[in-house]
Backbone as JSON Lines, residues from 0, in Angstrom:
{"i":0,"aa":"M","n":[70.32,-3.49,35.74],"ca":[69.3,-4.34,35.49],"c":[68.64,-3.71,33.75]}
{"i":1,"aa":"N","n":[69.03,-2.69,33.42],"ca":[68.63,-2.35,32.47],"c":[69.76,-2.65,31.1]}
{"i":2,"aa":"S","n":[70.73,-2.68,31.49],"ca":[72.02,-3.48,30.81],"c":[71.78,-4.62,30.53]}
{"i":3,"aa":"I","n":[71.07,-5.52,31.44],"ca":[71.04,-6.95,31.31],"c":[69.67,-7.1,30.22]}
{"i":4,"aa":"A","n":[68.7,-6.32,30.32],"ca":[67.54,-6.29,29.42],"c":[68.15,-6.15,27.97]}
{"i":5,"aa":"H","n":[68.8,-5.03,27.92],"ca":[69.77,-4.87,26.49],"c":[70.14,-5.72,25.81]}
{"i":6,"aa":"G","n":[71.04,-6.4,26.98],"ca":[72.09,-7.53,26.14],"c":[71.29,-8.76,26.06]}
{"i":7,"aa":"L","n":[70.04,-8.77,26.6],"ca":[69.46,-10.15,26.42],"c":[68.5,-9.85,24.91]}
{"i":8,"aa":"V","n":[68.36,-8.69,24.67],"ca":[67.74,-8.24,23.68],"c":[68.71,-8.39,22.12]}
{"i":9,"aa":"L","n":[69.61,-8.05,22.52],"ca":[71.04,-8.0,21.42],"c":[71.15,-9.68,21.32]}
{"i":10,"aa":"I","n":[71.2,-10.62,21.92],"ca":[71.57,-11.94,21.86],"c":[70.2,-12.5,20.8]}
{"i":11,"aa":"L","n":[69.4,-12.3,21.38],"ca":[68.24,-12.8,20.58],"c":[68.25,-12.28,19.11]}
{"i":12,"aa":"V","n":[68.06,-11.01,18.86],"ca":[68.55,-10.5,17.48],"c":[69.75,-11.24,16.88]}
{"i":13,"aa":"L","n":[71.02,-11.26,17.42],"ca":[71.88,-11.99,16.75],"c":[71.63,-13.41,16.52]}
{"i":14,"aa":"N","n":[70.73,-14.18,17.19],"ca":[70.71,-15.49,16.87],"c":[69.58,-15.47,15.82]}
{"i":15,"aa":"W","n":[68.86,-14.93,15.85],"ca":[67.67,-14.8,14.85],"c":[68.56,-14.29,12.93]}
{"i":16,"aa":"N","n":[69.31,-13.56,13.29],"ca":[70.09,-13.24,12.07],"c":[71.28,-14.46,11.88]}
{"i":17,"aa":"V","n":[71.53,-15.19,12.53],"ca":[72.54,-16.22,12.37],"c":[71.6,-17.4,11.74]}
{"i":18,"aa":"H","n":[70.38,-17.81,12.23],"ca":[69.53,-18.59,11.72],"c":[68.52,-18.62,10.45]}
{"i":19,"aa":"G","n":[68.23,-17.27,10.49],"ca":[67.25,-17.03,9.45],"c":[65.93,-17.35,10.03]}
{"i":20,"aa":"R","n":[65.15,-17.2,8.99],"ca":[63.66,-17.69,9.22],"c":[63.4,-18.99,8.74]}
{"i":21,"aa":"E","n":[62.24,-19.75,9.62],"ca":[62.05,-21.02,9.71],"c":[60.4,-21.01,9.1]}
{"i":22,"aa":"W","n":[60.57,-21.88,7.91],"ca":[58.75,-21.95,7.09],"c":[58.67,-23.2,7.4]}
{"i":23,"aa":"L","n":[57.19,-23.45,7.7],"ca":[56.75,-24.84,7.89],"c":[55.62,-24.89,6.63]}
{"i":24,"aa":"V","n":[55.89,-26.2,6.11],"ca":[54.83,-26.44,4.65],"c":[54.49,-27.73,4.84]}
{"i":25,"aa":"G","n":[53.26,-27.61,3.96],"ca":[52.63,-28.95,3.88],"c":[52.17,-29.39,2.46]}
{"i":26,"aa":"S","n":[52.66,-28.92,1.57],"ca":[52.65,-29.34,0.27],"c":[53.76,-28.59,-0.58]}
{"i":27,"aa":"S","n":[54.07,-29.37,-2.01],"ca":[54.64,-28.84,-2.76],"c":[54.16,-27.38,-3.2]}
{"i":28,"aa":"T","n":[53.15,-27.03,-3.35],"ca":[52.63,-25.87,-3.74],"c":[52.7,-24.91,-2.37]}
{"i":29,"aa":"E","n":[53.23,-25.13,-1.4],"ca":[53.28,-24.1,-0.3],"c":[54.88,-23.94,-0.42]}
{"i":30,"aa":"I","n":[55.63,-25.11,-0.62],"ca":[57.26,-24.79,-0.73],"c":[57.34,-23.75,-1.9]}
{"i":31,"aa":"K","n":[56.57,-23.98,-3.27],"ca":[56.55,-23.16,-4.33],"c":[56.46,-21.5,-3.76]}
{"i":32,"aa":"S","n":[55.62,-21.45,-2.98],"ca":[54.98,-19.91,-2.63],"c":[56.01,-19.33,-1.58]}
{"i":33,"aa":"V","n":[57.08,-20.08,-1.04],"ca":[57.9,-19.31,-0.38],"c":[59.19,-19.38,-0.81]}
{"i":34,"aa":"L","n":[59.56,-19.84,-2.05],"ca":[61.17,-19.88,-2.75],"c":[61.38,-18.52,-3.17]}
{"i":35,"aa":"S","n":[60.62,-17.72,-3.6],"ca":[60.53,-16.25,-3.48],"c":[61.16,-15.46,-2.45]}
{"i":36,"aa":"D","n":[60.62,-15.91,-1.33],"ca":[61.13,-15.28,0.0],"c":[62.4,-15.56,0.95]}
{"i":37,"aa":"L","n":[62.9,-16.81,0.33],"ca":[63.98,-17.34,0.98],"c":[65.3,-16.59,0.76]}
{"i":38,"aa":"K","n":[65.73,-16.59,2.08],"ca":[67.23,-15.6,2.19],"c":[68.31,-16.69,2.95]}
{"i":39,"aa":"P","n":[69.59,-16.32,2.64],"ca":[70.81,-17.49,3.08],"c":[70.03,-17.51,4.79]}
{"i":40,"aa":"G","n":[70.24,-19.0,5.15],"ca":[70.44,-19.13,6.61],"c":[68.78,-19.56,6.91]}
{"i":41,"aa":"D","n":[67.85,-19.4,5.89],"ca":[66.3,-19.88,6.32],"c":[66.3,-21.17,6.24]}
{"i":42,"aa":"V","n":[65.06,-21.92,6.58],"ca":[64.93,-23.62,6.82],"c":[63.77,-23.55,6.3]}
{"i":43,"aa":"V","n":[63.49,-24.56,5.39],"ca":[62.26,-24.83,4.85],"c":[61.92,-26.25,5.74]}
{"i":44,"aa":"V","n":[60.79,-26.4,6.68],"ca":[60.5,-27.55,7.33],"c":[59.02,-28.26,6.67]}
{"i":45,"aa":"M","n":[59.34,-29.37,5.76],"ca":[58.3,-30.12,5.56],"c":[57.65,-30.94,6.34]}
{"i":46,"aa":"K","n":[56.11,-30.86,6.76],"ca":[55.42,-31.39,7.94],"c":[55.53,-32.7,7.85]}
{"i":47,"aa":"S","n":[55.58,-33.54,8.67],"ca":[55.58,-35.2,8.89],"c":[54.17,-35.35,8.11]}
{"i":48,"aa":"G","n":[54.5,-36.6,7.76],"ca":[53.38,-37.57,6.95],"c":[53.61,-37.71,5.74]}
{"i":49,"aa":"R","n":[52.92,-38.22,5.01],"ca":[53.06,-38.85,3.63],"c":[52.78,-37.76,2.33]}
{"i":50,"aa":"W","n":[53.96,-37.81,1.31],"ca":[53.66,-36.69,0.49],"c":[53.69,-37.31,-0.71]}
{"i":51,"aa":"H","n":[52.55,-37.74,-1.25],"ca":[52.55,-38.86,-2.39],"c":[52.33,-37.9,-3.71]}
{"i":52,"aa":"D","n":[52.95,-38.37,-4.41],"ca":[53.41,-37.58,-5.88],"c":[53.53,-36.15,-6.33]}
{"i":53,"aa":"Q","n":[54.13,-35.81,-5.24],"ca":[54.63,-34.58,-5.07],"c":[55.79,-34.36,-6.1]}
{"i":54,"aa":"K","n":[55.66,-33.09,-6.76],"ca":[56.73,-32.58,-7.66],"c":[57.46,-31.38,-6.89]}
{"i":55,"aa":"I","n":[58.57,-31.27,-6.34],"ca":[58.98,-30.33,-5.45],"c":[60.13,-29.91,-6.32]}
{"i":56,"aa":"R","n":[60.4,-28.36,-6.48],"ca":[61.71,-27.93,-7.06],"c":[61.88,-26.94,-5.88]}
{"i":57,"aa":"F","n":[63.06,-27.36,-5.49],"ca":[63.68,-26.5,-4.32],"c":[64.86,-25.75,-5.5]}
{"i":58,"aa":"T","n":[64.45,-24.32,-5.24],"ca":[65.16,-23.26,-6.21],"c":[65.68,-22.1,-5.16]}
{"i":59,"aa":"A","n":[66.71,-22.08,-4.89],"ca":[67.2,-20.8,-4.05],"c":[68.84,-20.94,-3.63]}
{"i":60,"aa":"N","n":[69.18,-19.84,-3.54],"ca":[70.77,-19.42,-3.28],"c":[71.03,-19.0,-1.92]}
{"i":61,"aa":"G","n":[71.8,-19.72,-1.05],"ca":[72.42,-19.57,0.27],"c":[73.63,-19.18,0.25]}
{"i":62,"aa":"T","n":[74.17,-19.18,1.04],"ca":[76.02,-19.04,0.82],"c":[76.79,-19.81,1.76]}
{"i":63,"aa":"A","n":[77.83,-20.01,1.81],"ca":[78.8,-20.93,2.4],"c":[78.5,-20.9,3.89]}
{"i":64,"aa":"Q","n":[78.38,-19.81,4.3],"ca":[78.26,-19.53,5.86],"c":[76.69,-19.79,6.33]}
{"i":65,"aa":"K","n":[75.71,-19.39,5.3],"ca":[74.32,-19.6,5.72],"c":[73.69,-20.27,4.37]}
{"i":66,"aa":"P","n":[74.06,-21.67,4.66],"ca":[73.2,-22.49,3.17],"c":[71.54,-22.51,3.76]}
{"i":67,"aa":"I","n":[70.88,-22.53,2.84],"ca":[69.3,-22.79,2.86],"c":[69.02,-24.32,3.03]}
{"i":68,"aa":"L","n":[68.3,-24.88,4.38],"ca":[67.89,-26.0,4.36],"c":[66.56,-26.45,4.01]}
{"i":69,"aa":"L","n":[66.54,-27.52,3.48],"ca":[65.01,-27.92,3.26],"c":[65.06,-29.45,4.12]}
{"i":70,"aa":"K","n":[64.07,-29.32,5.16],"ca":[64.51,-30.5,6.0],"c":[63.0,-30.95,6.43]}
{"i":71,"aa":"A","n":[63.17,-32.25,7.11],"ca":[61.78,-33.03,7.39],"c":[61.67,-32.49,8.81]}
{"i":72,"aa":"Q","n":[60.33,-32.32,9.25],"ca":[59.76,-31.89,10.46],"c":[60.32,-32.96,11.44]}
{"i":73,"aa":"K","n":[60.5,-33.97,11.21],"ca":[61.17,-34.97,12.15],"c":[61.74,-36.19,11.32]}
{"i":74,"aa":"A","n":[63.18,-36.34,11.2],"ca":[63.67,-37.29,10.44],"c":[63.26,-38.28,10.26]}
{"i":75,"aa":"G","n":[63.15,-38.96,8.64],"ca":[62.56,-40.05,8.46],"c":[60.78,-40.33,8.43]}
{"i":76,"aa":"Q","n":[60.42,-39.04,9.19],"ca":[58.67,-39.1,9.09],"c":[58.3,-38.41,8.1]}
{"i":77,"aa":"T","n":[58.85,-37.83,7.14],"ca":[58.33,-36.99,6.06],"c":[58.75,-37.88,4.79]}
{"i":78,"aa":"R","n":[57.41,-38.5,4.41],"ca":[57.81,-39.76,3.44],"c":[57.26,-39.27,2.06]}
{"i":79,"aa":"L","n":[57.98,-39.34,1.35],"ca":[57.6,-38.74,-0.23],"c":[57.21,-40.08,-1.02]}
{"i":80,"aa":"T","n":[56.12,-40.32,-1.41],"ca":[55.91,-41.54,-1.91],"c":[55.37,-41.56,-3.19]}
{"i":81,"aa":"G","n":[55.49,-42.88,-4.2],"ca":[55.04,-42.61,-5.43],"c":[55.74,-42.4,-6.2]}
{"i":82,"aa":"K","n":[55.28,-41.0,-7.22],"ca":[55.94,-40.74,-8.37],"c":[56.64,-39.24,-7.83]}
{"i":83,"aa":"S","n":[56.57,-39.1,-6.27],"ca":[57.24,-37.8,-5.83],"c":[58.55,-37.63,-6.37]}
{"i":84,"aa":"R","n":[58.88,-36.4,-6.86],"ca":[60.25,-36.26,-7.12],"c":[60.81,-34.72,-6.09]}
{"i":85,"aa":"L","n":[62.31,-34.71,-6.35],"ca":[63.02,-33.62,-5.92],"c":[64.01,-33.26,-6.4]}
{"i":86,"aa":"H","n":[63.76,-31.82,-7.19],"ca":[64.74,-31.27,-7.98],"c":[65.32,-30.06,-7.15]}
{"i":87,"aa":"I","n":[66.8,-29.69,-7.42],"ca":[67.63,-29.15,-6.41],"c":[67.82,-28.29,-7.62]}
{"i":88,"aa":"Y","n":[68.3,-26.76,-7.45],"ca":[68.55,-25.72,-8.37],"c":[69.14,-24.59,-7.41]}
{"i":89,"aa":"G","n":[70.34,-24.59,-7.62],"ca":[70.88,-23.32,-6.81],"c":[72.01,-23.36,-6.34]}
{"i":90,"aa":"T","n":[72.55,-22.84,-5.1],"ca":[73.9,-22.68,-4.6],"c":[73.68,-22.61,-3.04]}
{"i":91,"aa":"Y","n":[74.44,-23.71,-2.41],"ca":[74.51,-23.74,-0.9],"c":[73.27,-24.23,-0.51]}
{"i":92,"aa":"L","n":[72.23,-25.38,-1.35],"ca":[70.92,-25.7,-0.33],"c":[71.53,-27.23,0.05]}
{"i":93,"aa":"V","n":[71.04,-27.31,1.16],"ca":[71.06,-28.45,2.04],"c":[69.58,-29.23,2.29]}
{"i":94,"aa":"V","n":[69.27,-30.56,1.98],"ca":[68.29,-31.33,2.22],"c":[68.61,-32.43,3.39]}
{"i":95,"aa":"D","n":[67.7,-32.83,4.27],"ca":[67.83,-33.64,5.62],"c":[66.5,-34.39,5.88]}
{"i":96,"aa":"G","n":[66.61,-35.39,6.13],"ca":[65.76,-36.08,6.86],"c":[64.44,-36.66,6.29]}
{"i":97,"aa":"L","n":[64.5,-36.62,4.92],"ca":[63.58,-37.05,4.06],"c":[63.54,-38.18,3.55]}
{"i":98,"aa":"L","n":[62.56,-39.18,3.25],"ca":[62.34,-40.54,3.42],"c":[61.63,-40.69,1.88]}
{"i":99,"aa":"F","n":[62.44,-41.49,1.19],"ca":[61.72,-41.59,-0.59],"c":[61.39,-43.38,-0.24]}
{"i":100,"aa":"T","n":[59.92,-43.65,-0.55],"ca":[59.77,-44.78,-0.64],"c":[58.42,-45.33,-1.35]}
{"i":101,"aa":"E","n":[58.01,-46.4,-1.65],"ca":[57.21,-46.78,-2.34],"c":[57.21,-46.22,-3.76]}
{"i":102,"aa":"G","n":[58.05,-45.96,-4.12],"ca":[58.43,-45.15,-5.65],"c":[58.63,-46.31,-6.77]}
C-alpha cells in the first residue's frame, strides 16, 4: 500500500513538471504582472469575455519541448475588440483560441 501511495505522488509531481503552472488572468495588466514569473511549460489563460482596447505584450521564452501558451479560457469566447492589440516577443510561444473582432 505504501509503495502505491509513493507511486501516485511521483506521477503527480512528474505531471506538474511537464505542464508547468497555469495562470488565470482577466486583463492586460494581469498578463503583464505574470510575465516575469513565466517558465517553460506554463500556460496563461485569458478569461472568457470581451477584452476591449487591450494592449497585450506577450513576452517570454519557452523551449521546443516546453513552449509557453497564451490561450482563451474557452476557444472563441475570449474576444479582443476595438483597438486591442497583441504583440509577441520571445521564443517558443503559442497563442490559441482568441477571437479578434469589432476592430
